N, C-alpha and C positions, 0 to 999 in steps of 0.2 A: 416492368419499369418501375414502377415506383420504386423498390427495393433497391433498385440501381442507383437511383438518384440518391435515397437516405444514404447508401454504402459511399458515394463519391463524395456528398455533401457532409459527410462524416457527422451526420445527426443521429440521434437517440430513437425518435419516435417522427412519427407519419405529422401527429401534433405540431412538431418544430419547423417541418419541412411545409406544413400547412402557412403557419404563422410569416415563416419568411416569404412564402409567396404571397400573401394577403398584404404585407408591408411592401413588397415589390413594386405590387399592381399599385397598390394606393397613392403610392407618392404623383404616376400621371395622369392617375383618377384627379387629384389635387389639383393638379395644374389646368387637367381639363374645366374642372366646376371652376377655378379661379378666373379661366380664359371667357367663359360662357355669357355673363357670370350665374353662378346659383350657391347663395349658401347653405341650404340644406344639405345639398351633395357634397360641399365643401367640408361641413362638419362632420357626416359621414366618415368620409375617407379621413379625416383627420383623425377620428376616433379610432378608427380601422388601424392606421400607422402606428399612432402611441399605444393601443393591447397590443398589438404583434409585438412591439420593440420591446415592451415591458416583460411577456411573458418570456422572449429569448433571454434575456436580462435575466429572469429569477430561474432559467432552468440553466443559465450557466452554456447556453448552447455555442458550441464552435463556430456557427455561421454568425456569429457577430465581431470575432476577432474576424472571418474571412472576409465581412462587410468591409473592416479598419484596412484592411490590405489594399482591396480595391478603391480604395478611396472614398468608400462611402458611408466613412466612420458615425459615431453618435453624434457627435457637434454638428457634422455635415449634415446629417438628417434634419436636426434639429433648424439649423441655419434654411436648409431649403424650404422645409415648411411654412415656417415665419416671413420668408420671402414672397412664398406664393400669397399668404394673407394677405401682406401691404399688396400686392397683383390684384386680388379680388377687391380691395378694397378701392382701389384707384379706378378697375374696371365697374365700378357700380358709382363712378362719376362721384366719390368722396377724396380727392386726392388735395381739395383743398380747406377741409374742414381741419380744424383743430387738430379734432382725435385723428387724424390722418398722421399730422406732424408728432405727436403723442407717439402713437405705434412707432415709428421709425426712430424715435430714441429712446423708445422701452427698449426695443429690440438691440440697439447700440450700444446700450448701456449695460442691459443685461450681459451681452456678449463684452463687455469690457470686463466685468465681477468674476468671470471665469478663470480670469487668470489667476489674481491672486486668489481665489477659491484654491483652484487646481494646485497654487505653490503653496499654500498653507496646509495642504492635506498631504501632500508628498513632504512637506520638510515634515511637519508632525509623523506621519508613519515612518520616515528616516532616523528622525530623532529618539524616536520610541524604540526601535530595532536595536537588541542587544548583539552584541559581539559574541557573545556564549551564552546559549540558552540551555538551562538546564531544568532539572527534575529532580527531585530528594537530594537537594544541595540547600543548606539550611544558609540563606542569602538573607534574611530576614534581619538577624542581630547585627549583621556587616553592613549591610548598603542598604539606602535609600531609597525607593524606588514607588514614585507616587500612581495614586490609581488612573487608567488608564481613561481618556475622555469617553462619552455617550458613545456607544456604539451606533448610535442613532444618526451621531453627527459624521462617522468613517466610512459606515459601510453604506458602500457604491453610492458615496458621496456625487461624482460628475453626475450619475443617473438622477440622483434626487435634484442636485442642482438645476441641470437643466429642464428636470418636470415641472421647476416653477412657473415657467413659462405659461402654465396653464391656464393660470385665473386671469394673464394677459389675452389670449387667444380666445378663452372663452367671454370678456369681458366685449372682446372686439365683433366677434361673432354675435353677440347679443347688438349691439351697436349698429352692424350690417342689418340686424333684421328688424328692430326697434324705432331704429332711430334715435336711441334713450344715449347722448354723451355722457352721462355719468355712468352708466355701466362700462363704457371703453375706458373713462379716466381711472375706476375703480378695478377694473383690472390690469391696467397698467401701472397703478399703485400698488397692490396689491403684490403684483411679480416684481416690481422694484425693490419691495420692501422687504419682501421677504429673501431676495437673493442679498443684500445688504446686510441681513439680523445674519443669514446663514454666515457669509464672512465675518462679522465681527465676533460670531460664538465659537468660532474656532480660534482665531487670534490668542485667547489669554492661555491658549495649550502650547506655547513656543515660550512661555516664560519659563525661566530656570528650576524653578519649582514643581512646574508639573511635567518634566521631562527627564528621564533616568540619567546619571553620574555617565562621564564621557568614557569612550572603551577602555581609553588606559587603567582609570580607576576598577572597572566591573573585573578587568582581565587580573589585576591585583588581588581584589578579595577572593575571586575564585583561586588562584593560587596559594593564598594564603588557608582557604580551604581545603586543597588538595594536600598542603603543607601538613594539617591537622589530622586528616580523614586519612592521609597514606596507603592508596591505594595500591594493591601489591600483583592483582591482574589485573589488565585490560581488557576489556572487548573492544575489536576497534570496527565500524563499520561505514561504510559509503556506499551509494548507488540512488537508483530512482525509486518513485515510489512504490512501483509495481514490484521491487527485491524488497521490500520490507519484509516480505516473509523469511528472508533468510537470515534477517536477525531477529525477528520474533521467535524461532524455535530453538534459539539460545538462550533466553532471558529468563526459562524456569532454571536450565543449568547452571547459570550466573549466579541465581539467588542461592542457588545448594551447595556451591563449592566453600573449600573453608579457609580458602585466600581471602583478602579483602577485596571485592569488588568493583569495578568502574566500567560505566558503558562511557566511550567517545563515539559522538555521532558528526557527519561531515555536511549533513542537509539538514536543513529544515524541516522541509515533506516528509522525511524520513521521522522525524521526532513526532511530526502531526501523526502517520501510521504506525507507530508503535504500540502494543499493547503493553498494557499495566504492568508495571513492574516496581520492586520493593529495591534494586539498586539502584543508586546515584547514577544520573546519567546527563554528560555534558557534550550539547551538539555546539562544536567550534567552526563556523561555515569558511572562516578565512586559513588559508595555510601559515601567511606568515604568525596571525594570533594563535595559532596549533604549535608553532615551534617555538613561541616567548612562553609556553607556560611550562609552569614545574612539573614534569613528571618524573625527576629523579628517584622519586621512592618505587615507581612499579620496578617490577621485575620482570615478569611475561604480559607480551600483549600477543591476542588472540585475534584470528584474521577471519572471519566467515565471506571473504568475496576476493577475486584477483580483481583490482582496478587501479587506477593510475594514482589515485587520492592516495593509497597506501603508503608512498613514498615519503610521504610527510611524518609520520610516523616512525618508518623502517630506518629512517636518517641518524632514529637516539640510540647509541651504542650500548648503555648502561641496562638495557632490556634484552631479553630473549624474545624473539619473534616467531610465532608460529601459524600457519597455517592449519585452521578446521575446516570449512568449507561448508559448506548449505547442504549437505546429501552424501552418498556414496554408492555411484555406480560406476557400470562402465562405456561411459559417456567421455569422450576426447575430453571433455573439461575437467574430469576427476583428475587427469596427468596434465595436467599444462605447465609447461616449460617454465612458468614466469615462478612456478613455486621454488625454484633455484635462489630465490631472494632472502628466503624463510633461514631462520636458523633450525627450525624442526618443521615435518608434516606429520600431522596425526589422522590416523586414521582409522575405521572401526577395528580391521582385525587381519588378519595376514591377507586376505585378497587385495588390502588396499596395498601393501608392500609388492606383493607379487606384479600387483599391475604398473607399478613404478618401473619396478625391473625390466618386464617388457618392452614397457613404452621407450626404456633407455632417454629419458628429455633431462636427464643431469643430478636427479636426486641422489642421494648417496643411502645404502640400504640403514646405515649408522645414523642418520637423519630422519628416520621414521621411526614412530612409538604407535604403539598400537591400544588404543585405549577404549574401544568399543562408540556405543551410542547413546550419551545418558537420557536424550530425548523419547526412546523406545520403551521406557518403564513403565506407560502407561499402557503398552499394548498386551491386552490376555491373549494367555498360549492356548492352544486348541484345544477344546474339550470332546472333540466329535459334532457327529449333527446332532441337531435338537431335537429333544424329544417330543416339545409343544408346540411347535410350528414349523414351516415349509422352510426349507436351508435357503438362506442367502446367498447372490453372488454379487460381488463388486465389479465392477469395469471402471476400470482408474486408469485411461489413456493417457500421456503426457503430449504435451505439446508439437506444432509442426517445427520446433527449430528457427534457426536463421536461413536456412538454404531448404530444399526442396528433393532432398535424402528421403528415399521412400521409406530408409528404415527409422526415421526422426519417429515416426509415431503410428498407430494402426486405425486412428480415427479413419484415415483419407481412404483405404482400399479397403480395411477390414472392418471397421466399425461396426456399419450397420449390417452386415451379415454375424456377426457375432451376438448383439441384440436380438437380432432375429431369433437366431436357435436357442438362446437363452429364453425368450418370453415364451416360446412355443413350446420350449422342454416339458416331459411328460416320465415320470412323475415331476410335477411344477415345480419352477422355484421361484424365490423372487431376485430383483434386477434392483440394484443402483447403480445409478450412475455419476458419476461425480469426476468432469472433467478438470485438468487443470486451467490454472485460474488465464494461464498466457493462451489458452485456444482461440485460433481465429483473430491471433492481434497482429500478427502477420500477414499469414495467407486469408484469402479469400474463400480458397478451397474447402480449408481447416473450419473454417465458421459456418460454410452451407451445412458441410457434413455435420458436424454439433447439431445443427439446428434438425437435420434430420434424425439424428439419432434420439434428441429431445423428444421429437412427433411421434417416434416409435414407441418410445418407454411411456409418453402420455396415453396414447393410443393405446398399448395393452394394459394399463392401469386402469381406464375407463370400462375396457372387455372383461375385466378380472372382475372388477365391481359389481356388475350386472351379472357376472355367473353364479348360480346357486349354489356351487360347491363351496365357496366363501363367504364364510360371514363372519362378523363382527360384534363385539358390544359397543351397542350406540353409547350405551351412557358410561361406561370405562373410557370409550374415545373423548366423548364429551370433558367429561372430570380431566383428563390429561391435557385437551385443548386450554381449558381455563385455567390449569397450573401452569401451561406454559406461557398465557398471556399474562397472568399476573408475576410469576420469576422474568419476565422478558420487561416488563414495567419496572421492578422494582432493580433489576442488572443496569436498565437505563438509568435511575437515580443516581446508582453509583456511578455509572462513568463519568455523570459532570461533575469531574472533579475540583473544577475550576468554574469559575463566573464563566457564563455566555459573553459578559461584555468586555472578559478580559483580554488583554493583549499578551502577546510572548513577551511583556518584562515584566508583566502581573504574574503569570503563570510561572514565569520562574522564582519570581518571590515569594510565591504562595505554593511553591511546587513541591513540598514535603508529604510524601505519601502517609494516606490518615489508616495503619495496620490492619484497625478492626473494619473499616469498609472494604482493605484488601481483600482480610481473609473471609468476608461476610459472601464478597463479588466470587471468590476461586468456590467458597461451596457452593452457592446459588447457581453457577455455571457447571457445577457437575450433577446437581439436581434437574437442570435445565434440560441437559442432555437426556437424562433417563426420561422427562416428559413427553421431550422428541419423537423418542422410538417408541412410544405407548401413545402417542396423539394420534395414529393411523396406523389399520390394520397391519398385522406382520407378515400380511401374504402381500402387499400392497409394492406394485414397483414405483420407484421414486425416483427424479432426477437432482442430485443434490449440487447445488453451487453456491459460491459465497461461502466465508472464513468457517460460518457455523451450521452443523455439525462438522467439528475438523476431520481431517483424514484417519485419525488414527479414533478416531470416535467410529466412520464407517467400518474400518477393521477391526475392531468389537464386533460389529452389529453382523459380521461375514461370516461365512464360513469357508470363502473361499472367493481368489480375485483374477481377476483378468486383467494384465496390464501393458507397460511396454518396457524396453531397454532406458530406465531409469531409476532415480533413488528411491522412487515409492516401492519397486519390485523389494531390493534390499531391505527396508523398514518392514516389509509384510513379511519376508521370511522369518523372522523375530518371533511372528505370533504360532508359527510351525503349520501352519495351515496349508491345504492344496493351494496351488496359485498355475495359472498360465499364462503365456506369453506369447506376443504376436510375433511370428517371423514376417514383418511388411515387407523387406529387401529382397523376402526367397532366396536366402542364402541356403535353406538347406536343415535338416536339424542338427545335423551332425556338425557342418562348420558354425553354424547359429549357436550351439553351444561349447565352441573351441573360442569361439570369438568374444563370448559374455558371460561370464564365471556364474551371476545371479542367477542366470537360466539352466544352469546343470541338473536342477532338480525340478524344473519346471514340465508343467506339461506345455508343447510346442505346437502354434497355433498355426495354418496357413492363414491366406487373405481371404480364403471363401469361409474361415473358420471351423475348418476340420481339427477336430481334438476338443470340440468343446464336451461332446460326450463322455471324452475319458476322464475331464475334470469333474464332471458331475456324478460318475461311477465313485471316486476316490472321494467326494463328500460324503454321498449313501453309505456305502460299504467297506469298514478297513481291510476287507480282505483287498477289494480291487485298487484299493491305495499302494500301488506300488512302487512308489517313491517317497516314502514317508522314512525309511532312516537315510537317505541320498539329499532330506529337507533338513535334516536332524544334524548330517555332518556338515552342510553349506551353510546354517547359521551359525556354525562355532568359528567356517572357515572367514565368513566374510565381515562377521560382529565380533568375534573373541567367545572366553567361555561366559557361561554363567555366572561365574564367581573367581576373584571378587567379582562384585557388581560394577557396572560402566563407570559409576558417579567415583566410585571409590579408586580405580584406575584413573579417571581423568585427575582427579586428585592428586594421586601419586606425580603423576606425568609432570601438572602444575609444580610442585613440591621440587621436583629433580631437576627441574629448568632454572629454579629461582636460584635453586642452590649454585646452575652453573652461571648464573647472570652474577651473582656474588662473588663466584671466586674469581670470576673475570672483572671486577668493580675492584677488588680488592688488590686483586693484582697489579691495576693501571695505576692503585695508588702507589704502593711499593714501587713502581718504577718512577714515578714523579718525584716523590721523597728520595730516593735513590740518584735520580739526576740531581736533583736540587742541591745535595749533599756532596755532590763530585763538583758540581759548579762553584759552592762556594769554598774548597778545599784548592780547588783551582786557581781561584781569587786571593785568597790567602797567599798561597805559594807564591805569585805576581808578587803580592805588597811585601812579603818578606825582602825578597831581589831587591 
């Protein structure tokens, strides 16, 4: 029942649910204490509502916005509490006392201060918001951007302002208990004084010298920088916060390409979620602003997702537009008819080309270019079963998708069966469970299945820890964990590229990457990954969520994988290791292989996990690995040849397309010159007559 309530209320924990319950019950208790009247009971109930409210705000609970939607917002809650305090004083027969009138005047004036305070906070936020937010763009020498106001003034400003009534509430309650007018007047004076000072402290930050330049000046400055930097290849991205991983997978490739790169984003939240990069980044939320930017020097635009906002750049004819996607799989998203809008579609290998031909969605074969997957370079090739530890099997199911098609994911029907067979396997194997980050975001059933699988893995890990067959070196584990803590602390320091007090205007101004710190962070991330795998026994089952370790790191730590139809399978094939895919829709092995290219060299699992033993046999004994040659052939079909490397093919594709764009632009200029010449001749002829 509690779990259901948490899900319906969309809260993150039982503590949040308890806090809102206490706050909801606290207000009726306040009213009852005011009517009785009972000052100590009122004080306790008031303290509970204050603390519960503050806790929910600090947690950023969804319930806060939900209360606002049912007309029980923050200001309303504070006002009701103050009115009940007035009622308490009246019920104590203090309504004829000067302090009573002072209390009414205080709360009236205090709420009157909310309007100028809110207006100032809103205006400061709005005027300090840049039309273009940048990273790795030198604005310091071109633009004067003043420092941000202290975070103490603007962070949760509304909450802070309203909580200034604590002095008045405390003073009036003290007056009600002790009959000390001094306490009452002092509390009232402190609340009004602090509220007034808060408003006055904000006012100077609206002066011209305290706010960034106007939008047109910022846009001109960025365009001037673009003309100087002269980007040649742009990675364009738009999406929700959850889709930032689709951008992040291309950052390293953009750093490696030979042409001059630029990243254009459309949402500020993506900029916040973007991984560190040395590539210049320009975030342009406004479509009109983007259309007015000078991008005439760009020759190739790369798109990682099919979204509506792509049209704002697709309209520029001086560059060629390419869909590169964010994965290569047999899912319908990999053959989206929207791809017709691009000049070219780049796929990893021949499989992508054939996929579009079979789908017949209007993509011409001559517009498809096979470039491989540059991101797969970190994946280590198959070296056979390890001699120094038991084999590791990675279970990496995809998410449930946007509908309830049983073929979307194995997690619903097969996940528990797969994990049960893996953890019970003899000879033993280690299981790593790494679910898709979207798992359970749409389907409550998928979320519940994920929790059950997690519980299975954790239970098996606990049982194995107590099994005398498995032993570890405590000193080595402790050393690795200490190293992990040290590396994490240093990486956290390096991630604080900007002052925590800075806003987007300051982060744009100071957004030049420190190459030394960036290179150190890259080295430390590799060291952290190595220490992570040494920080727990090599036989320990583990659930891995979050961004670290990365999926490819899990590939390298495993000897085999079980997954679903998704780009994860296509990527894992780059390793050459045995893998299995679950036929969750129960199409049958033959039909499943016919419909899905990536499973042609896979062990096919049913929903009851039949076939797991075949996968384990292939890991342990090369002679039992009957699909080894099929995997080799499929790897080339899906991802292209090993030579030239994928990044070399990617660079070649960019260079070839840039030449086409340049040829088109030169042709257009020739037409314009010719047309102008003809017009001049025609005009001259008319004049001569």
